[in-house]
LUMROTOR-980503 format. One record per atom (N, C-alpha, C, CB): residue number from 1; x, y, z; residue in three letters. Coordinates in nm, 2 decimals, always signed. Glycine has a CB too. Layout:
# LUMROTOR-980503
REC   gudren     east    north       up   kelum
REC      NUM        X        Y        Z     ALA
...
This chain:
# LUMROTOR-980503
REC   gudren     east    north       up   kelum
REC        1    +0.08    -0.09    -0.03     MET
REC        1    -0.02    -0.01    -0.01     MET
REC        1    +0.09    +0.15    +0.01     MET
REC        1    -0.14    -0.08    +0.13     MET
REC        2    +0.17    +0.14    +0.10     GLU
REC        2    +0.29    +0.25    +0.09     GLU
REC        2    +0.37    +0.24    -0.08     GLU
REC        2    +0.42    +0.19    +0.24     GLU
REC        3    +0.40    +0.15    -0.12     LYS
REC        3    +0.43    +0.14    -0.28     LYS
REC        3    +0.38    +0.26    -0.36     LYS
REC        3    +0.35    +0.02    -0.34     LYS
REC        4    +0.24    +0.24    -0.32     LEU
REC        4    +0.15    +0.29    -0.45     LEU
REC        4    +0.13    +0.44    -0.42     LEU
REC        4    -0.02    +0.20    -0.46     LEU
REC        5    +0.13    +0.45    -0.28     THR
REC        5    +0.13    +0.61    -0.23     THR
REC        5    +0.23    +0.68    -0.30     THR
REC        5    +0.16    +0.64    -0.07     THR
REC        6    +0.37    +0.58    -0.29     ILE
REC        6    +0.48    +0.67    -0.31     ILE
REC        6    +0.49    +0.69    -0.45     ILE
REC        6    +0.60    +0.62    -0.26     ILE
REC        7    +0.44    +0.58    -0.56     LEU
REC        7    +0.44    +0.56    -0.68     LEU
REC        7    +0.34    +0.67    -0.77     LEU
REC        7    +0.41    +0.40    -0.69     LEU
REC        8    +0.21    +0.75    -0.68     ARG
REC        8    +0.12    +0.81    -0.71     ARG
REC        8    +0.18    +0.97    -0.70     ARG
REC        8    +0.01    +0.76    -0.63     ARG
REC        9    +0.28    +0.96    -0.57     MET
REC        9    +0.36    +1.08    -0.56     MET
REC        9    +0.43    +1.14    -0.70     MET
REC        9    +0.47    +1.03    -0.46     MET
REC       10    +0.52    +0.98    -0.73     PHE
REC       10    +0.58    +1.02    -0.81     PHE
REC       10    +0.55    +1.05    -0.98     PHE
REC       10    +0.65    +0.95    -0.79     PHE
REC       11    +0.42    +1.02    -0.96     PHE
REC       11    +0.34    +1.03    -1.12     PHE
REC       11    +0.33    +1.19    -1.12     PHE
REC       11    +0.14    +0.94    -1.12     PHE
REC       12    +0.31    +1.25    -0.98     CYS
REC       12    +0.26    +1.38    -0.98     CYS
REC       12    +0.36    +1.48    -1.04     CYS
REC       12    +0.22    +1.41    -0.84     CYS
REC       13    +0.51    +1.44    -1.01     PHE
REC       13    +0.63    +1.52    -1.04     PHE
REC       13    +0.61    +1.57    -1.21     PHE
REC       13    +0.79    +1.42    -1.00     PHE
REC       14    +0.64    +1.47    -1.24     PRO
REC       14    +0.62    +1.47    -1.41     PRO
REC       14    +0.47    +1.58    -1.47     PRO
REC       14    +0.58    +1.27    -1.46     PRO
REC       15    +0.34    +1.55    -1.39     LEU
REC       15    +0.24    +1.57    -1.40     LEU
REC       15    +0.24    +1.77    -1.41     LEU
REC       15    +0.18    +1.48    -1.29     LEU
REC       16    +0.27    +1.78    -1.28     VAL
REC       16    +0.30    +1.96    -1.25     VAL
REC       16    +0.45    +1.98    -1.35     VAL
REC       16    +0.34    +1.99    -1.03     VAL
REC       17    +0.51    +1.93    -1.39     GLY
REC       17    +0.63    +1.99    -1.46     GLY
REC       17    +0.56    +2.02    -1.60     GLY
REC       17    +0.78    +1.89    -1.46     GLY
REC       18    +0.49    +1.94    -1.66     LEU
REC       18    +0.39    +1.94    -1.80     LEU
REC       18    +0.31    +2.04    -1.84     LEU
REC       18    +0.28    +1.85    -1.79     LEU
REC       19    +0.23    +2.09    -1.67     LEU
REC       19    +0.10    +2.16    -1.65     LEU
REC       19    +0.16    +2.31    -1.65     LEU
REC       19    +0.01    +2.10    -1.49     LEU
REC       20    +0.27    +2.30    -1.57     VAL
REC       20    +0.32    +2.44    -1.58     VAL
REC       20    +0.34    +2.54    -1.69     VAL
REC       20    +0.42    +2.44    -1.53     VAL
REC       21    +0.41    +2.47    -1.77     PRO
REC       21    +0.46    +2.55    -1.87     PRO
REC       21    +0.36    +2.59    -1.98     PRO
REC       21    +0.57    +2.49    -1.93     PRO
REC       22    +0.23    +2.46    -2.00     ASP
REC       22    +0.12    +2.44    -2.04     ASP
REC       22    +0.04    +2.56    -2.07     ASP
REC       22    +0.07    +2.35    -1.95     ASP
REC       23    +0.02    +2.57    -1.88     ALA
REC       23    -0.08    +2.68    -1.86     ALA
REC       23    -0.01    +2.83    -1.86     ALA
REC       23    -0.15    +2.65    -1.72     ALA
REC       24    +0.10    +2.83    -1.90     GLY
REC       24    +0.15    +2.98    -1.90     GLY
REC       24    +0.14    +2.97    -2.06     GLY
REC       24    +0.32    +3.01    -1.83     GLY
REC       25    +0.17    +2.92    -2.15     ILE
REC       25    +0.15    +2.91    -2.28     ILE
REC       25    -0.03    +2.96    -2.30     ILE
REC       25    +0.21    +2.75    -2.33     ILE
REC       26    -0.13    +2.89    -2.22     LEU
REC       26    -0.24    +2.92    -2.22     LEU
REC       26    -0.31    +3.10    -2.23     LEU
REC       26    -0.26    +2.84    -2.12     LEU
REC       27    -0.25    +3.08    -2.04     LEU
REC       27    -0.28    +3.22    -2.06     LEU
REC       27    -0.19    +3.31    -2.10     LEU
REC       27    -0.33    +3.26    -1.97     LEU
REC       28    -0.07    +3.32    -2.17     SER
REC       28    -0.02    +3.41    -2.21     SER
REC       28    -0.10    +3.45    -2.35     SER
REC       28    +0.11    +3.40    -2.20     SER
REC       29    -0.04    +3.61    -2.43     ASN
REC       29    -0.08    +3.67    -2.52     ASN
REC       29    -0.02    +3.61    -2.65     ASN
REC       29    -0.06    +3.78    -2.50     ASN
REC       30    +0.09    +3.52    -2.61     TYR
REC       30    +0.15    +3.43    -2.70     TYR
REC       30    +0.07    +3.38    -2.78     TYR
REC       30    +0.20    +3.33    -2.64     TYR
REC       31    +0.02    +3.36    -2.92     PRO
REC       31    -0.06    +3.26    -2.97     PRO
REC       31    +0.03    +3.15    -2.99     PRO
REC       31    -0.15    +3.30    -3.09     PRO
REC       32    +0.05    +3.02    -2.90     GLY
REC       32    +0.07    +2.90    -2.95     GLY
REC       32    -0.02    +2.80    -2.87     GLY
REC       32    +0.21    +2.87    -2.93     GLY
REC       33    +0.02    +2.69    -2.93     HIS
REC       33    -0.07    +2.56    -2.90     HIS
REC       33    +0.03    +2.47    -2.79     HIS
REC       33    -0.10    +2.46    -3.06     HIS
REC       34    -0.07    +2.38    -2.74     VAL
REC       34    +0.05    +2.31    -2.64     VAL
REC       34    +0.03    +2.16    -2.72     VAL
REC       34    +0.00    +2.30    -2.41     VAL
REC       35    +0.16    +2.14    -2.72     PRO
REC       35    +0.20    +2.01    -2.80     PRO
REC       35    +0.12    +1.87    -2.78     PRO
REC       35    +0.34    +1.98    -2.77     PRO
REC       36    +0.07    +1.82    -2.87     LEU
REC       36    -0.02    +1.71    -2.88     LEU
REC       36    +0.08    +1.57    -2.76     LEU
REC       36    -0.04    +1.65    -3.09     LEU
REC       37    +0.19    +1.56    -2.78     MET
REC       37    +0.24    +1.47    -2.71     MET
REC       37    +0.19    +1.48    -2.53     MET
REC       37    +0.39    +1.47    -2.74     MET
REC       38    +0.23    +1.65    -2.51     HIS
REC       38    +0.25    +1.69    -2.35     HIS
REC       38    +0.07    +1.67    -2.34     HIS
REC       38    +0.34    +1.89    -2.30     HIS
REC       39    -0.02    +1.66    -2.44     VAL
REC       39    -0.17    +1.60    -2.37     VAL
REC       39    -0.19    +1.45    -2.37     VAL
REC       39    -0.30    +1.65    -2.47     VAL
REC       40    -0.09    +1.40    -2.42     VAL
REC       40    -0.10    +1.23    -2.41     VAL
REC       40    -0.05    +1.21    -2.31     VAL
REC       40    -0.03    +1.13    -2.52     VAL
REC       41    +0.09    +1.27    -2.26     ILE
REC       41    +0.14    +1.23    -2.14     ILE
REC       41    +0.07    +1.23    -2.03     ILE
REC       41    +0.24    +1.29    -2.11     ILE
REC       42    +0.03    +1.41    -2.06     GLU
REC       42    -0.04    +1.39    -1.88     GLU
REC       42    -0.20    +1.35    -1.88     GLU
REC       42    -0.04    +1.57    -1.78     GLU
REC       43    -0.23    +1.29    -2.03     THR
REC       43    -0.39    +1.21    -1.99     THR
REC       43    -0.31    +1.06    -1.91     THR
REC       43    -0.51    +1.16    -2.19     THR
REC       44    -0.20    +1.03    -1.97     ALA
REC       44    -0.17    +0.86    -1.91     ALA
REC       44    -0.14    +0.92    -1.78     ALA
REC       44    -0.01    +0.75    -1.99     ALA
REC       45    -0.09    +1.01    -1.73     LEU
REC       45    -0.02    +1.06    -1.58     LEU
REC       45    -0.16    +1.04    -1.51     LEU
REC       45    +0.05    +1.24    -1.58     LEU
REC       46    -0.26    +1.15    -1.53     LEU
REC       46    -0.37    +1.12    -1.48     LEU
REC       46    -0.39    +1.01    -1.46     LEU
REC       46    -0.45    +1.17    -1.53     LEU
REC       47    -0.46    +0.88    -1.54     VAL
REC       47    -0.50    +0.79    -1.55     VAL
REC       47    -0.44    +0.68    -1.44     VAL
REC       47    -0.49    +0.78    -1.66     VAL
REC       48    -0.28    +0.67    -1.45     CYS
REC       48    -0.21    +0.61    -1.35     CYS
REC       48    -0.24    +0.66    -1.26     CYS
REC       48    -0.09    +0.60    -1.36     CYS
REC       49    -0.22    +0.81    -1.22     ILE
REC       49    -0.26    +0.88    -1.09     ILE
REC       49    -0.42    +0.82    -1.02     ILE
REC       49    -0.28    +1.04    -1.14     ILE
REC       50    -0.51    +0.84    -1.09     ALA
REC       50    -0.66    +0.76    -1.08     ALA
REC       50    -0.63    +0.62    -1.07     ALA
REC       50    -0.76    +0.78    -1.22     ALA
REC       51    -0.58    +0.54    -1.12     LEU
REC       51    -0.57    +0.38    -1.08     LEU
REC       51    -0.50    +0.35    -0.93     LEU
REC       51    -0.47    +0.28    -1.21     LEU
REC       52    -0.33    +0.47    -0.93     CYS
REC       52    -0.30    +0.42    -0.79     CYS
REC       52    -0.43    +0.45    -0.67     CYS
REC       52    -0.16    +0.49    -0.75     CYS
REC       53    -0.55    +0.59    -0.69     THR
REC       53    -0.59    +0.61    -0.59     THR
REC       53    -0.68    +0.51    -0.57     THR
REC       53    -0.62    +0.73    -0.59     THR
REC       54    -0.77    +0.46    -0.70     VAL
REC       54    -0.85    +0.34    -0.70     VAL
REC       54    -0.77    +0.23    -0.62     VAL
REC       54    -0.87    +0.29    -0.84     VAL
REC       55    -0.67    +0.15    -0.63     ALA
REC       55    -0.61    +0.07    -0.56     ALA
REC       55    -0.61    +0.06    -0.45     ALA
REC       55    -0.53    +0.08    -0.59     ALA
REC       56    -0.55    +0.17    -0.38     ILE
REC       56    -0.53    +0.26    -0.21     ILE
REC       56    -0.70    +0.29    -0.16     ILE
REC       56    -0.42    +0.47    -0.24     ILE
REC       57    -0.77    +0.29    -0.22     ALA
REC       57    -0.90    +0.34    -0.16     ALA
REC       57    -0.98    +0.19    -0.15     ALA
REC       57    -0.99    +0.46    -0.28     ALA
REC       58    -0.95    +0.11    -0.25     TYR
REC       58    -0.98    -0.03    -0.23     TYR
REC       58    -0.93    -0.15    -0.11     TYR
REC       58    -0.95    -0.07    -0.35     TYR
REC       59    -0.79    -0.10    -0.15     GLY
REC       59    -0.72    -0.19    +0.04     GLY
REC       59    -0.76    -0.08    +0.11     GLY
REC       59    -0.51    -0.22    +0.08     GLY
REC       60    -0.77    +0.01    +0.16     LYS
REC       60    -0.83    +0.05    +0.27     LYS
REC       60    -0.92    +0.03    +0.31     LYS
REC       60    -0.82    +0.12    +0.29     LYS
REC       61    -1.04    -0.01    +0.20     ARG
REC       61    -1.16    -0.07    +0.27     ARG
REC       61    -1.17    -0.21    +0.27     ARG
REC       61    -1.27    -0.02    +0.21     ARG
REC       62    -1.09    -0.29    +0.20     ARG
REC       62    -1.10    -0.41    +0.21     ARG
REC       62    -1.01    -0.44    +0.35     ARG
REC       62    -1.06    -0.49    +0.08     ARG
REC       63    -0.90    -0.35    +0.42     ASN
REC       63    -0.88    -0.37    +0.56     ASN
REC       63    -0.95    -0.38    +0.66     ASN
REC       63    -0.83    -0.31    +0.59     ASN
REC       64    -1.04    -0.25    +0.63     GLN
REC       64    -1.14    -0.21    +0.75     GLN
REC       64    -1.23    -0.32    +0.75     GLN
REC       64    -1.23    -0.07    +0.74     GLN
REC       65    -1.29    -0.37    +0.64     ASP
REC       65    -1.37    -0.46    +0.61     ASP
REC       65    -1.32    -0.60    +0.72     ASP
REC       65    -1.35    -0.48    +0.43     ASP
REC       66    -1.20    -0.65    +0.70     GLN
REC       66    -1.16    -0.74    +0.73     GLN
REC       66    -1.16    -0.70    +0.90     GLN
REC       66    -1.03    -0.76    +0.66     GLN
REC       67    -1.11    -0.59    +0.95     THR
REC       67    -1.08    -0.54    +1.11     THR
REC       67    -1.23    -0.58    +1.19     THR
REC       67    -1.05    -0.34    +1.12     THR
REC       68    -1.34    -0.48    +1.11     ASN
REC       68    -1.49    -0.49    +1.17     ASN
REC       68    -1.53    -0.65    +1.17     ASN
REC       68    -1.62    -0.40    +1.07     ASN
REC       69    -1.49    -0.74    +1.05     GLU
REC       69    -1.55    -0.90    +1.09     GLU
REC       69    -1.48    -0.93    +1.19     GLU
REC       69    -1.52    -1.04    +0.99     GLU
REC       70    -1.35    -0.93    +1.24     ALA
REC       70    -1.26    -0.96    +1.35     ALA
REC       70    -1.31    -0.91    +1.48     ALA
REC       70    -1.13    -0.92    +1.32     ALA
REC       71    -1.37    -0.79    +1.47     SER
REC       71    -1.42    -0.74    +1.60     SER
REC       71    -1.55    -0.80    +1.59     SER
REC       71    -1.42    -0.57    +1.62     SER
REC       72    -1.62    -0.83    +1.53     PHE
REC       72    -1.80    -0.91    +1.57     PHE
REC       72    -1.76    -1.04    +1.59     PHE
REC       72    -1.94    -0.91    +1.42     PHE
REC       73    -1.64    -1.09    +1.54     SER
REC       73    -1.60    -1.28    +1.60     SER
REC       73    -1.65    -1.29    +1.73     SER
REC       73    -1.42    -1.35    +1.62     SER
């Protein structure tokens, strides 16, 4: 579980590194466009972060259910 948390954290670093310059391009007066490869990478990183988050939540819920069952037995 801890490894998933660390993996999710390390997926956030390149995502922020790509989002900051892309946001600068979109907010500036310079008529530029966000490269398609950045969009693909950002989407893939968001999917990986979401998968890690779901796996962490599932693991926590599973541990809570086992704890609750053990306390009633």
